LOMAR-720020 format. One line per 2 residues: for each residue x negated, y, z of N, C-alpha, C, O. Coordinates in steps of 0.2 Angstrom, whole numbers, m for minus. Example, Ala and Ser with C-alpha at 12.3 -4.5 7.8 and 13.67 -1.06 7.14 Angstrom:
# residues 2
m66 m28 39 m62 m22 39 m66 m16 39 m71 m17 42 | m64 m11 35 m68 m5 36 m64 0 39 m67 6 40
# end
This chain:
# residues 439
284 m75 m428 287 m76 m421 285 m82 m418 284 m82 m412 | 284 m87 m422 281 m93 m419 274 m92 m416 273 m95 m411
270 m89 m420 263 m88 m418 263 m84 m411 259 m85 m407 | 268 m79 m410 268 m75 m404 269 m79 m398 267 m78 m393
274 m84 m399 276 m89 m394 270 m93 m392 269 m94 m386 | 266 m95 m397 260 m100 m395 255 m96 m391 252 m99 m386
254 m90 m393 249 m86 m389 251 m84 m382 247 m85 m377 | 258 m83 m381 260 m82 m374 259 m89 m370 257 m89 m364
260 m95 m373 259 m101 m369 252 m102 m368 251 m104 m362 | 248 m100 m372 240 m101 m371 238 m97 m365 234 m99 m361
241 m91 m365 239 m86 m360 241 m88 m353 238 m87 m348 | 247 m91 m353 250 m93 m347 246 m99 m344 244 m100 m338
244 m104 m349 240 m109 m347 233 m107 m344 230 m110 m339 | 230 m102 m347 223 m99 m345 224 m96 m338 220 m97 m333
230 m92 m337 231 m89 m330 232 m94 m325 229 m94 m319 | 236 m100 m327 237 m105 m322 230 m109 m320 229 m110 m314
226 m110 m325 220 m113 m324 215 m109 m319 212 m112 m315 | 215 m102 m321 211 m98 m317 213 m97 m309 209 m97 m305
220 m97 m309 223 m97 m302 221 m103 m298 220 m103 m292 | 222 m109 m302 220 m115 m298 213 m116 m296 211 m118 m291
208 m113 m301 201 m113 m299 200 m109 m293 196 m110 m289 | 203 m103 m293 202 m98 m288 204 m101 m281 201 m100 m276
210 m104 m281 213 m107 m275 208 m113 m273 207 m113 m267 | 205 m117 m277 200 m122 m275 194 m118 m272 192 m121 m267
192 m113 m275 186 m110 m273 187 m107 m266 183 m107 m261 | 193 m104 m265 195 m100 m259 195 m106 m253 193 m105 m248
199 m111 m255 200 m116 m250 193 m119 m248 192 m121 m242 | 188 m120 m253 182 m123 m251 178 m118 m247 174 m120 m242
178 m112 m248 174 m107 m245 177 m106 m238 173 m106 m233 | 184 m106 m237 187 m106 m230 185 m112 m226 184 m112 m220
185 m118 m229 183 m124 m226 176 m124 m223 174 m126 m218 | 171 m121 m228 164 m120 m226 164 m116 m220 160 m117 m215
168 m110 m220 167 m106 m214 170 m109 m207 167 m108 m202 | 175 m113 m208 177 m117 m202 172 m121 m200 171 m122 m194
169 m125 m204 164 m130 m202 158 m126 m199 155 m129 m194 | 156 m121 m202 150 m117 m199 152 m114 m192 148 m115 m187
158 m112 m191 160 m109 m185 161 m115 m180 159 m114 m174 | 163 m121 m182 164 m126 m177 157 m129 m175 155 m130 m169
152 m129 m180 145 m131 m178 142 m126 m173 138 m128 m169 | 143 m119 m174 141 m114 m170 143 m115 m163 140 m114 m158
150 m116 m162 153 m117 m156 150 m123 m152 149 m124 m146 | 149 m129 m156 147 m135 m154 139 m134 m151 137 m136 m146
136 m130 m155 129 m128 m153 129 m124 m146 124 m126 m142 | 133 m119 m146 133 m115 m139 136 m120 m134 133 m119 m128
140 m125 m135 142 m129 m129 137 m134 m127 136 m135 m121 | 132 m135 m132 127 m140 m130 121 m137 m127 117 m140 m124
121 m130 m127 115 m127 m123 116 m128 m116 121 m129 m113 | 110 m129 m113 109 m130 m106 111 m124 m102 108 m119 m102
116 m125 m98 118 m119 m94 114 m119 m87 111 m124 m85 | 114 m113 m84 110 m112 m78 114 m116 m72 120 m115 m71
110 m120 m69 113 m124 m64 113 m120 m57 109 m117 m55 | 119 m120 m54 120 m117 m47 117 m121 m42 119 m127 m42
113 m119 m38 110 m123 m32 113 m120 m26 113 m114 m24 | 117 m124 m22 120 m123 m16 114 m123 m11 112 m129 m9
111 m118 m8 106 m118 m4 108 m118 4 103 m118 8 | 114 m117 5 116 m117 12 113 m112 16 109 m113 21
113 m105 14 110 m100 17 112 m99 24 108 m96 28 | 118 m101 26 120 m100 33 115 m105 37 113 m103 43
114 m110 35 110 m115 38 102 m112 39 99 m113 44 | 100 m109 33 94 m106 34 93 m100 39 88 m100 43
98 m96 40 98 m91 45 98 m94 52 95 m92 56 | 102 m99 53 103 m103 59 96 m106 61 94 m105 67
93 m109 56 86 m112 58 81 m107 60 77 m107 64 | 81 m101 56 76 m95 57 78 m93 64 73 m91 68
84 m92 66 86 m89 72 84 m93 78 81 m91 83 | 85 m100 77 83 m105 83 75 m105 83 73 m107 89
72 m104 78 65 m105 78 61 m99 81 56 m100 85 | 63 m93 80 60 m87 82 63 m82 86 60 m78 90
70 m82 86 74 m76 89 78 m78 94 81 m73 98 | 80 m84 95 84 m85 101 81 m85 108 75 m84 108
85 m85 113 82 m85 120 77 m91 121 72 m90 124 | 79 m97 119 74 m102 120 71 m104 113 72 m110 111
68 m100 110 65 m101 103 60 m107 103 57 m108 108 | 60 m110 97 56 m116 97 48 m114 97 44 m117 100
47 m108 94 40 m106 93 39 m100 98 43 m95 98 | 33 m100 102 32 m95 107 30 m88 104 29 m88 97
29 m83 108 27 m77 105 21 m76 101 20 m72 96 | 16 m80 104 9 m79 100 9 m82 93 6 m80 89
14 m87 92 14 m90 86 18 m85 81 17 m85 75 | 23 m82 84 27 m77 80 22 m71 78 22 m69 72
18 m69 83 13 m64 81 8 m66 75 7 m62 71 | 6 m72 75 2 m75 70 5 m75 63 2 m74 58
12 m77 63 15 m79 57 18 m72 54 19 m72 48 | 20 m68 58 23 m62 56 19 m56 56 21 m50 54
13 m57 59 7 m52 59 9 m46 64 5 m41 64 | 14 m47 68 16 m41 73 20 m45 78 22 m50 78
20 m41 84 24 m43 89 32 m43 88 34 m39 83 | 36 m47 91 43 m48 90 47 m41 91 51 m39 87
45 m37 96 49 m31 97 48 m26 91 53 m23 89 | 42 m26 89 41 m21 83 44 m24 77 47 m20 73
44 m30 75 48 m33 70 55 m32 70 58 m30 65 | 58 m33 76 65 m32 77 67 m24 76 72 m22 74
62 m20 78 63 m13 77 64 m11 70 68 m7 67 | 59 m14 66 59 m13 59 66 m16 55 69 m12 51
68 m22 57 74 m25 55 80 m21 56 85 m20 52 | 80 m18 63 86 m14 65 87 m8 60 92 m6 58
81 m4 59 81 2 55 83 0 48 87 4 45 | 81 m5 45 82 m7 38 90 m9 38 93 m7 33
92 m13 42 99 m15 42 104 m9 43 110 m9 41 | 102 m4 47 106 2 48 106 7 43 111 10 42
100 7 39 100 13 34 98 11 27 99 15 23 | 97 5 26 96 2 19 102 m2 17 102 m8 20
106 m1 12 111 m5 10 110 m12 9 114 m16 10 | 104 m13 5 102 m20 3 102 m25 9 103 m31 8
100 m22 15 98 m26 21 105 m27 25 104 m30 31 | 110 m24 23 116 m24 27 120 m31 26 120 m33 20
122 m34 31 125 m41 31 132 m40 28 137 m37 32 | 134 m42 22 140 m41 19 143 m47 16 139 m52 15
149 m47 15 153 m53 12 153 m52 4 153 m46 1 | 152 m58 0 153 m57 m7 160 m57 m9 165 m57 m5
162 m58 m16 168 m58 m18 173 m64 m16 179 m63 m15 | 170 m69 m14 173 m75 m11 174 m75 m3 177 m79 0
172 m69 0 173 m69 7 167 m72 11 167 m72 17 | 162 m74 8 156 m78 11 151 m73 12 149 m69 8
148 m73 18 142 m69 20 136 m71 16 135 m76 14 | 133 m65 14 126 m66 10 121 m68 15 122 m69 21
115 m67 13 109 m68 17 108 m63 22 110 m57 21 | 106 m65 28 106 m60 34 100 m55 33 95 m57 29
100 m50 37 94 m45 37 88 m49 39 82 m47 37 | 88 m53 44 82 m57 46 79 m61 41 73 m62 40
84 m65 37 81 m69 31 77 m65 26 72 m66 24 | 80 m59 24 77 m55 19 71 m52 21 66 m52 18
71 m49 28 65 m46 30 59 m51 31 53 m50 30 | 61 m57 33 56 m62 34 53 m65 28 47 m66 27
57 m65 23 55 m67 16 50 m62 14 45 m64 11 | 51 m56 14 47 m51 12 40 m51 16 35 m50 13
41 m51 23 34 m51 27 30 m57 26 24 m57 26 | 33 m63 24 30 m69 23 26 m68 16 20 m70 16
29 m66 11 26 m65 5 20 m60 6 15 m61 2 | 21 m55 10 15 m50 11 10 m53 15 4 m51 14
12 m56 20 7 m59 25 2 m65 22 m4 m65 23 | 6 m69 18 2 m75 16 0 m74 8 m3 m78 5
3 m69 5 1 m68 m2 4 m74 m7 1 m75 m12 | 10 m77 m4 12 m83 m8 17 m81 m13 20 m75 m13
18 m85 m18 23 m83 m24 30 m83 m21 32 m85 m15 | 35 m80 m25 42 m79 m22 46 m85 m20 49 m85 m16
45 m91 m24 48 m97 m23 46 m101 m18 48 m106 m16 | 40 m99 m14 37 m103 m9 41 m102 m3 41 m106 2
46 m97 m2 50 m96 4 57 m99 3 61 m99 8 | 58 m103 m2 64 m105 m4 67 m111 1 72 m110 3
62 m116 2 64 m121 6 66 m120 13 71 m122 16 | 63 m115 16 64 m113 23 69 m108 24 74 m108 28
69 m102 20 73 m97 21 79 m97 16 84 m93 17 | 80 m102 12 85 m103 7 87 m97 3 92 m94 3
81 m95 0 81 m89 m5 79 m91 m12 73 m94 m12 | 82 m89 m17 80 m90 m24 74 m86 m25 73 m81 m22
70 m87 m31 65 m83 m32 67 m76 m34 63 m71 m32 | 72 m75 m38 74 m68 m39 76 m64 m33 74 m58 m32
80 m68 m29 82 m64 m23 76 m62 m18 76 m57 m15 | 71 m67 m18 65 m65 m14 61 m59 m17 59 m55 m13
61 m59 m23 57 m53 m26 61 m47 m25 58 m41 m23 | 68 m47 m25 72 m41 m23 71 m39 m16 70 m33 m14
70 m44 m11 69 m43 m4 62 m39 m3 62 m34 0 | 57 m42 m7 51 m38 m6 51 m31 m9 48 m26 m6
54 m30 m15 55 m23 m17 59 m19 m13 56 m13 m12 | 64 m21 m10 68 m16 m6 65 m15 1 65 m10 4
62 m21 4 58 m20 10 52 m15 9 52 m11 14 | 49 m15 4 43 m11 3 46 m3 3 43 1 6
51 m2 m1 54 4 m2 57 7 5 56 13 6 | 60 2 8 63 4 15 57 6 20 58 11 23
52 3 20 46 4 25 43 11 23 42 15 27 | 43 13 17 40 19 15 45 25 16 42 30 19
51 24 15 56 29 16 57 30 24 58 36 26 | 57 25 28 59 26 35 53 27 39 54 31 44
47 25 38 42 25 42 36 29 39 31 30 43 | 36 30 33 30 33 30 28 40 32 22 41 33
33 44 34 31 51 37 28 51 43 23 55 45 | 29 46 47 26 45 54 20 41 55 16 42 59
19 36 50 13 32 51 9 32 45 4 28 44 | 9 37 40 4 38 35 4 46 35 6 49 29
2 49 40 2 56 40 m5 59 41 m10 56 43 | m5 66 40 m11 69 42 m12 70 49 m7 70 53
m18 70 52 m19 71 59 m16 77 62 m17 82 59 | m12 77 67 m9 83 71 m15 86 75 m20 82 76
m14 92 78 m19 94 82 m21 90 88 m27 89 90 | m16 87 91 m17 82 96 m21 76 94 m26 73 97
m19 73 88 m23 68 85 m30 70 84 m35 66 85 | m31 76 81 m38 78 80 m42 78 86 m48 77 86
m39 81 91 m43 82 98 m45 75 100 m51 74 103 | m41 70 100 m42 63 102 m48 60 98 m53 57 101
m48 61 91 m53 59 87 m60 62 88 m65 59 88 | m59 69 90 m66 72 91 m69 70 98 m75 69 99
m64 69 103 m67 66 109 m70 59 109 m76 58 111 | m67 55 105 m70 48 104 m77 49 100 m82 46 101
m77 54 95 m83 55 91 m89 57 96 m94 56 95 | m87 62 100 m92 64 105 m95 59 109 m101 59 111
m90 54 112 m93 49 116 m98 45 112 m102 42 115 | m96 44 106 m101 39 102 m107 43 99 m111 40 95
m108 49 101 m114 53 99 m113 57 93 m118 59 90 | m107 58 90 m106 62 84 m100 67 85 m95 66 83
m102 72 89 m97 78 89 m95 80 83 m99 82 78 | m88 82 82 m86 84 76 m84 79 71 m81 80 65
m85 72 72 m83 67 68 m76 65 69 m74 64 75 | m72 64 63 m65 62 64 m64 56 60 m58 54 59
m69 52 58 m68 46 55 m73 44 50 m78 48 49 | m72 39 46 m77 37 41 m72 36 34 m67 34 35
m75 37 29 m72 36 22 m76 32 18 m82 31 17 | m72 28 14 m75 23 9 m69 21 4 m63 23 5
m71 17 m1 m66 14 m6 m67 6 m6 m72 3 m4 | m61 3 m7 m61 m4 m9 m57 m5 m15 m53 m1 m18
m58 m11 m18 m55 m13 m25 m50 m18 m24 m51 m23 m20 | m44 m18 m27 m39 m23 m27 m38 m26 m34 m37 m22 m39
m40 m32 m35 m40 m35 m41 m33 m35 m44 m28 m37 m40 | m32 m34 m51 m26 m34 m54 m26 m39 m59 m28 m38 m65
m23 m45 m57 m23 m51 m62 m19 m50 m68 m21 m52 m73 | m13 m47 m67 m9 m46 m73 m9 m39 m76 m4 m36 m78
m15 m36 m76 m16 m30 m79 m14 m30 m87 m17 m35 m90 | m11 m26 m90 m9 m26 m97 m16 m26 m101 m20 m22 m99
m15 m29 m106 m21 m30 m110 m24 m23 m113 m30 m22 m113 | m19 m19 m114 m21 m12 m117 m25 m8 m112 m29 m3 m113
m24 m10 m105 m27 m6 m100 m34 m9 m97 m37 m6 m93 | m35 m15 m99 m41 m19 m96 m47 m15 m97 m51 m15 m92
m48 m12 m102 m55 m9 m103 m55 m3 m98 m61 m1 m96 | m50 0 m96 m50 6 m92 m51 4 m84 m54 7 m80
m48 m2 m83 m48 m5 m76 m54 m10 m74 m54 m12 m68 | m57 m12 m79 m62 m17 m78 m69 m14 m77 m71 m10 m81
m73 m17 m72 m80 m14 m71 m84 m20 m69 m81 m24 m65 | m90 m20 m70 m95 m25 m67 m93 m32 m67 m95 m36 m71
m88 m34 m62 m86 m40 m61 m82 m44 m67 m82 m50 m67 | m80 m40 m72 m76 m42 m77 m69 m43 m76 m65 m46 m80
m67 m41 m70 m59 m42 m68 m57 m35 m67 m60 m31 m63 | m51 m33 m69 m48 m27 m68 m46 m26 m61 m43 m30 m58
m47 m20 m58 m46 m18 m51 m43 m11 m51 m44 m7 m55 | m40 m10 m45 m37 m3 m43 m40 m1 m37 m41 m5 m32
m42 5 m36 m46 8 m31 m42 11 m25 m37 14 m27 | m43 9 m19 m40 13 m13 m46 17 m10 m51 14 m8
m45 23 m9 m49 27 m5 m46 28 2 m40 30 2 | m49 27 7 m46 28 14 m51 31 19 m57 30 18
m48 34 24 m51 37 30 m48 33 36 m42 33 37 | m53 30 40 m51 26 46 m55 29 52 m60 31 51
m51 28 58 m55 30 64 m57 23 68 m56 18 65 | m59 24 74 m62 19 78 m57 14 79 m58 8 80
m50 16 80 m45 11 82 m42 8 76 m37 4 77 | m45 9 70 m43 6 64 m37 9 61 m34 7 56
m34 15 64 m29 18 61 m31 21 54 m37 24 54 | m28 21 49 m29 23 42 m26 30 42 m20 30 41
m30 36 41 m27 42 41 m26 45 34 m21 49 33 | m29 42 30 m29 45 23 m29 39 18 m33 34 19
m25 38 13 m25 33 8 m23 36 1 m18 39 0 | m28 35 m3 m27 37 m10 m28 31 m15 m33 29 m15
m22 29 m17 m22 22 m21 m20 24 m28 m15 27 m30 | m24 21 m33 m22 21 m40 m27 22 m45 m26 20 m51
m33 25 m44 m38 26 m49 m40 19 m52 m41 14 m48 | m42 19 m58 m44 13 m61 m51 11 m58 m55 15 m56
m52 4 m59 m58 1 m56 m65 3 m59 m70 2 m56 | m65 7 m65 m71 9 m68 m74 15 m64 m80 17 m65
m70 18 m60 m72 24 m56 m76 22 m50 m74 17 m47 | m82 26 m49 m85 25 m42 m82 29 m37 m78 33 m38
m86 29 m31 m83 33 m26 m83 41 m27 m78 44 m25 | m88 43 m31 m88 50 m32 m83 52 m37 m79 57 m36
m81 48 m42 m76 50 m47 m69 50 m43 m65 54 m45 | m68 45 m39 m62 45 m35 m61 51 m31 m56 53 m30
m67 53 m27 m67 59 m23 m64 65 m27 m61 69 m24 | m67 65 m33 m65 71 m37 m57 72 m38 m54 77 m39
m54 66 m38 m47 66 m39 m43 66 m33 m37 67 m33 | m46 64 m27 m43 63 m21 m40 70 m18 m43 75 m19
m34 69 m14 m32 75 m11 m34 75 m3 m31 78 1 | m40 72 m2 m42 72 5 m44 78 8 m43 79 14
m46 83 4 m47 90 7 m42 95 5 m43 101 6 | m36 93 3 m31 98 0 m29 102 6 m28 108 5
m28 99 12 m25 103 18 m31 109 20 m29 114 22 | m37 107 19 m42 112 21 m42 117 16 m43 123 18
m42 115 10 m42 120 4 m36 125 4 m37 131 3 | m31 123 6 m24 127 6 m23 130 13 m18 133 14
m28 129 18 m27 132 24 m22 129 29 m20 133 33 | m20 123 28 m15 120 32 m18 116 38 m15 114 42
m25 115 37 m28 110 42 m30 114 49 m32 120 48 | m29 111 54 m31 115 61 m38 116 61 m42 113 58
m40 122 64 m47 124 64 m51 120 70 m48 119 75 | m57 118 68 m61 113 73 m67 117 75 m70 120 70
m69 117 81 m75 120 83 m79 115 87 m76 112 92 | m85 114 86 m89 110 90 m97 112 90 m99 116 85
m100 110 95 m107 112 95 m112 106 95 m110 101 99 | m117 106 91 m122 101 91 m129 103 92 m131 108 88
m132 101 97 m139 104 98 m140 111 98 m145 114 95 | m135 114 101 m135 122 101 m132 126 96 m132 132 96
m131 122 90 m128 126 84 m120 124 84 m118 119 85 | m117 130 82 m109 129 82 m107 128 74 m110 131 70
m102 124 74 m100 122 67 m92 122 67 m89 122 73 | m89 123 61 m82 124 61 m78 119 56 m72 120 55
m82 114 53 m79 110 49 m80 103 51 m86 101 52 | m74 99 53 m75 92 55 m78 88 49 m78 90 43
m81 82 50 m84 78 45 m83 71 45 m80 69 51 | m84 67 40 m83 60 40 m90 57 39 m95 60 36
m91 51 41 m97 47 40 m96 43 34 m91 40 33 | m101 43 30 m101 40 23 m107 36 22 m112 36 25
m107 32 16 m113 29 14 m117 34 9 m115 39 8 | m122 31 6 m126 35 2 m124 38 m4 m127 43 m7
m118 35 m7 m116 38 m14 m113 44 m13 m112 48 m18 | m110 46 m7 m106 52 m7 m111 58 m7 m116 58 m5
m108 64 m10 m113 70 m10 m114 73 m3 m111 71 1 | m120 77 m3 m122 80 3 m118 86 4 m121 92 3
m112 85 7 m108 91 8 m108 92 16 m110 88 20 | m105 98 18 m104 99 25 m99 95 28 m100 94 34
m95 92 25 m90 87 27 m92 80 27 m88 76 29 | m98 78 25 m100 72 25 m107 71 28 m111 75 27
m108 66 32 m114 64 35 m116 57 33 m113 52 35 | m122 57 29 m124 50 27 m130 48 32 m132 51 36
m131 41 31 m137 39 35 m144 41 32 m144 45 27 | m149 39 35 m156 40 32 m158 34 29 m159 29 32
m159 34 22 m161 28 19 m167 24 21 m167 18 22 | m173 28 22 m179 25 24 m181 29 30 m185 34 29
m179 28 36 m180 32 42 m187 31 44 m190 26 44 | m190 37 45 m197 37 48 m197 40 55 m195 45 56
m200 36 59 m200 38 66 m194 35 70 m189 33 68 | m195 35 77 m190 32 81 m183 36 81 m178 33 81
m183 43 81 m177 47 80 m173 45 74 m167 44 75 | m176 45 69 m173 44 62 m170 37 62 m164 36 60
m174 32 65 m172 25 65 m166 24 70 m161 21 68 | m166 28 75 m160 27 80 m154 30 77 m148 27 78
m155 36 74 m149 39 70 m146 35 65 m140 34 65 | m150 32 61 m148 28 55 m144 21 58 m139 19 56
m147 19 64 m143 13 67 m137 15 69 m132 11 68 | m136 20 73 m129 22 75 m125 25 70 m119 23 70
m127 28 65 m123 31 59 m120 25 56 m114 24 54 | m124 20 54 m122 14 50 m117 10 54 m113 6 51
m118 10 61 m113 6 65 m107 9 65 m101 6 65 | m107 16 66 m100 19 67 m97 20 60 m90 20 60
m100 20 55 m97 21 48 m93 14 46 m89 15 42 | m95 9 50 m91 3 48 m84 3 50 m80 m2 49
m82 8 53 m75 8 55 m70 7 49 m65 3 50 | m72 11 44 m67 10 38 m68 3 35 m63 0 32
m74 0 35 m75 m7 32 m71 m12 37 m68 m16 34 | m71 m11 43 m67 m15 48 m59 m14 46 m56 m19 46
m57 m8 45 m50 m7 43 m48 m10 37 m43 m13 37 | m53 m10 32 m51 m14 26 m51 m21 27 m46 m25 25
m55 m24 31 m55 m31 33 m49 m33 36 m46 m38 35 | m47 m29 41 m41 m31 45 m35 m30 41 m30 m34 41
m35 m25 36 m29 m24 32 m28 m30 27 m22 m33 27 | m34 m33 25 m33 m39 20 m32 m45 24 m29 m50 21
m34 m46 30 m33 m51 34 m26 m52 36 m23 m57 37 | m23 m46 38 m16 m46 40 m11 m47 34 m6 m51 35
m13 m44 28 m8 m45 22 m12 m47 17 m16 m44 13 | m12 m54 16 m16 m57 10 m13 m55 3 m17 m56 m1
m8 m52 3 m5 m50 m4 m10 m44 m7 m11 m44 m13 | m14 m40 m2 m18 m35 m5 m26 m38 m5 m30 m35 m7
m26 m44 m3 m33 m48 m3 m33 m52 m10 m38 m52 m13 | m28 m56 m11 m27 m60 m17 m26 m55 m23 m24 m49 m22
m27 m57 m29 m26 m53 m35 m19 m52 m36 m14 m56 m34 | m17 m46 m38 m10 m43 m38 m7 m47 m44 m10 m47 m50
m1 m50 m43 2 m54 m48 7 m50 m52 10 m52 m57 | 9 m44 m50 14 m40 m53 11 m36 m59 5 m35 m60
16 m34 m64 14 m31 m70 15 m23 m69 11 m20 m73 | 19 m21 m65 20 m14 m64 16 m11 m59 16 m13 m53
12 m6 m61 7 m3 m57 11 1 m51 8 2 m46 | 16 4 m53 20 8 m48 22 3 m42 21 5 m36
25 m2 m43 27 m7 m38 20 m10 m34 21 m10 m28 | 15 m10 m37 9 m12 m34 7 m7 m29 5 m8 m23
7 m1 m31 5 5 m27 10 5 m21 8 7 m15 | 16 4 m22 21 4 m16 20 m2 m11 20 m1 m5
17 m7 m14 16 m13 m9 10 m11 m5 9 m12 1 | 5 m8 m8 m1 m6 m4 1 m1 1 m2 m1 7
5 4 m1 7 9 4 11 6 10 9 8 15 | 15 2 8 19 m1 14 15 m5 18 16 m5 24
10 m9 15 5 m13 20 1 m8 24 0 m10 30 | m1 m2 22 m5 2 26 0 5 32 m2 6 37
6 7 30 11 9 35 12 4 40 12 5 46 | 13 m2 38 14 m8 43 8 m9 47 8 m10 53
2 m8 44 m5 m9 48 m5 m4 53 m7 m5 59 | m3 3 52 m4 8 57 2 7 62 0 8 68
7 4 60 12 2 66 10 m3 70 11 m2 76 | 6 m8 68 3 m13 72 m2 m10 76 m3 m12 82
m6 m6 73 m12 m3 77 m9 1 83 m11 1 89 | m4 5 82 0 9 87 2 4 93 2 6 99
5 m1 91 8 m6 95 3 m10 100 5 m12 105 | m3 m11 97 m8 m15 100 m14 m12 102 m18 m15 105
m16 m6 100 m23 m3 101 m25 m2 108 m30 m2 110 | m20 m2 113 m21 m1 120 m25 m7 123 m28 m7 128
m24 m13 119 m27 m19 121 m35 m20 119 m38 m24 121 | m37 m16 114 m44 m17 112 m48 m10 111 m54 m11 109
m45 m5 113 m49 2 112 m53 2 119 m51 0 124 | m60 4 118 m64 4 123 m66 11 126 m71 12 130
m63 16 123 m65 23 124 m60 27 128 m54 27 126 | m62 29 134 m57 33 139 m58 40 137 m63 43 140
m54 44 134 m54 51 133 m51 55 138 m51 61 138 | m49 52 143 m46 56 149 m51 60 153 m49 64 156
m57 58 152 m62 62 156 m63 69 153 m65 73 156 | m61 70 147 m62 76 144 m56 81 146 m56 87 145
m51 78 149 m45 82 151 m46 85 158 m42 89 160 | m51 83 161 m52 85 168 m55 92 167 m59 94 162
m54 97 172 m57 104 172 m64 104 171 m67 109 168 | m68 99 175 m75 100 175 m78 96 169 m85 95 169
m75 94 164 m77 91 158 m82 96 154 m80 102 154 | m87 93 151 m91 97 146 m90 95 139 m94 93 135
m83 96 137 m81 95 130 m85 100 126 m84 106 127 | m88 97 120 m91 102 115 m87 102 109 m89 106 105
m82 98 108 m78 98 102 m71 100 104 m68 96 108 | m68 105 101 m62 107 102 m58 109 96 m61 111 91
m51 108 96 m47 110 91 m44 117 93 m41 117 99 | m44 122 89 m41 128 90 m34 128 89 m31 129 84
m30 127 95 m23 127 94 m20 134 93 m14 134 91 | m23 139 94 m21 146 92 m22 148 85 m20 153 83
m25 143 81 m27 145 74 m21 145 70 m17 140 70 | m20 150 66 m14 150 62 m15 147 55 m20 149 52
m11 143 53 m12 139 46 m7 143 41 m6 140 36 | m5 149 42 m1 152 37 m5 157 33 m2 162 30
m11 156 33 m16 160 28 m14 159 21 m12 154 19 | m14 165 17 m12 164 10 m17 159 6 m23 160 7
m14 155 2 m18 150 m1 m20 153 m8 m18 150 m13 | m23 159 m9 m24 162 m15 m31 159 m18 m34 155 m14
m32 161 m24 m38 158 m27 m45 160 m23 m49 156 m23 | m45 166 m21 m51 168 m18 m52 164 m11 m58 162 m10
m47 163 m7 m48 159 m1 m50 152 m2 m54 149 1 | m47 149 m7 m48 142 m9 m55 141 m12 m59 136 m10
m58 146 m16 m65 145 m18 m70 146 m12 m75 143 m12 | m68 151 m8 m73 152 m2 m73 145 2 m78 143 5
m67 142 4 m67 136 8 m70 131 4 m74 127 7 | m69 130 m3 m72 125 m7 m80 126 m6 m83 120 m6
m83 132 m7 m90 132 m6 m93 131 1 m98 128 1 | m88 132 6 m91 130 12 m91 123 13 m95 120 17
m86 119 10 m86 112 11 m92 109 8 m94 104 10 | m94 112 2 m99 109 m2 m106 112 m1 m110 111 m5
m107 115 5 m113 118 7 m118 113 9 m117 109 14 | m123 112 5 m129 107 6 m133 109 12 m136 105 16
m134 116 13 m138 118 19 m135 116 25 m138 114 30 | m128 117 26 m125 115 32 m126 107 33 m126 105 39
m125 103 28 m126 96 28 m133 94 31 m134 90 35 | m138 98 29 m145 96 31 m146 98 38 m149 95 42
m143 104 40 m144 107 47 m140 102 52 m142 100 57 | m134 100 50 m130 96 54 m133 89 55 m133 87 61
m136 86 50 m139 80 51 m145 80 55 m146 76 59 | m149 85 54 m154 86 59 m152 87 66 m155 84 71
m147 91 67 m144 92 74 m142 85 77 m142 84 83 | m138 81 73 m136 75 75 m141 70 77 m141 66 81
m147 70 73 m152 66 75 m155 68 82 m156 63 86 | m156 74 83 m158 76 90 m153 74 95 m154 72 101
m146 75 93 m141 73 98 m141 66 100 m140 64 106 | m141 62 95 m141 54 96 m147 52 100 m147 48 104
m153 56 99 m159 54 103 m158 56 110 m160 52 114 | m156 62 111 m155 64 118 m150 60 122 m150 59 128
m145 57 118 m139 54 121 m141 46 122 m139 44 128 | m144 43 118 m146 36 118 m153 34 119 m155 30 122
m157 38 115 m164 36 115 m168 38 121 m172 34 124 | m166 44 124 m170 46 130 m168 42 136 m172 41 141
m163 38 136 m161 34 142 m163 27 141 m161 22 145 | m167 26 136 m170 19 136 m166 14 132 m168 8 132
m161 16 129 m157 12 125 m160 10 118 m158 5 115 | m165 13 116 m168 12 110 m175 8 111 m179 10 115
m175 3 107 m181 m1 108 m186 0 102 m191 m3 101
# end
């Protein structure tokens, strides 16, 4: 009986000792958790928080308004044209459409009841970045816009330009447009010519490493190719942007939709006569790399004789229209002249497209001041126009495989190319050489 009592006492002592040790262990563990949590909270408190900068955006809008848009603006109209790359009425037309139809450019109040940036500030920030090719934070001091906000302004501005003005200012030529282009081509000695075609490269500075091999050629820097068709007034009628820089003009042409309307029967029919021969496909002037198709007319590399020399001189001069368009586009919008700093190719493509649309809008607004060809002479009854658009031609022909292959073979006919070039040589000689203009 005594031994049983001793065992009970020993067991109780052991249990009490284990309970005490468990309590000590639990208390120590809980204390460590508290210390760790306090250290974590202290570390989060010590982290540097983002500082809010009061930019006084209302003052930025007022300064911009007084500088350029008030009745007694500080800077005259010619300085506005130089800095905004367009005349003030055209810029205000763009801002009005954006503020009326694009929610981002509408002037609204924030949660505190304070007005945000004005449509003028946002549109000016975007056009400055496009015109000068400057980084986003370069417009902060004057327009009172942060870097992130400036990038958003550029992104929404570009998308708004494409959505609102793309259909009207980056379109296929209408029959009326074609007739005007044909008339100008006839005055310049090239009946049936509706423009010149070529390619330019835009360097992509932040091209992803995995794509550099695909986009890098010759110069060692990745580029993206733009194929364009331009007329004498610098209007860009066709723009195909996106092929990698390793492709040459022929590879880009294979991917280009430049002849899709003709192949699918949607293009207006053109009739013109050169040196007594009738033709039905309009053509572009090109350099020597393009194939000898019926729709391309190249120069003569080594002209022999006065006729060939005169033709080469005129062809190479007129073909520079597209080169001039590239030069003016890059001069107006330095963002497409400087290396592209964005990572996203889709956004780069939208910027290029928006720049071309704006370029055409400026051309429409200003071309009356620098065009030198009067096509009204062809509208007179006694005019001897040899190039005409068939306005009665139906474009509802079925685009089946047979029709497309027949038109494709006609486009790529080398015999027509040779005959057309020979006729153009004679036409240039009769128009300019016989009058003593050729030395």
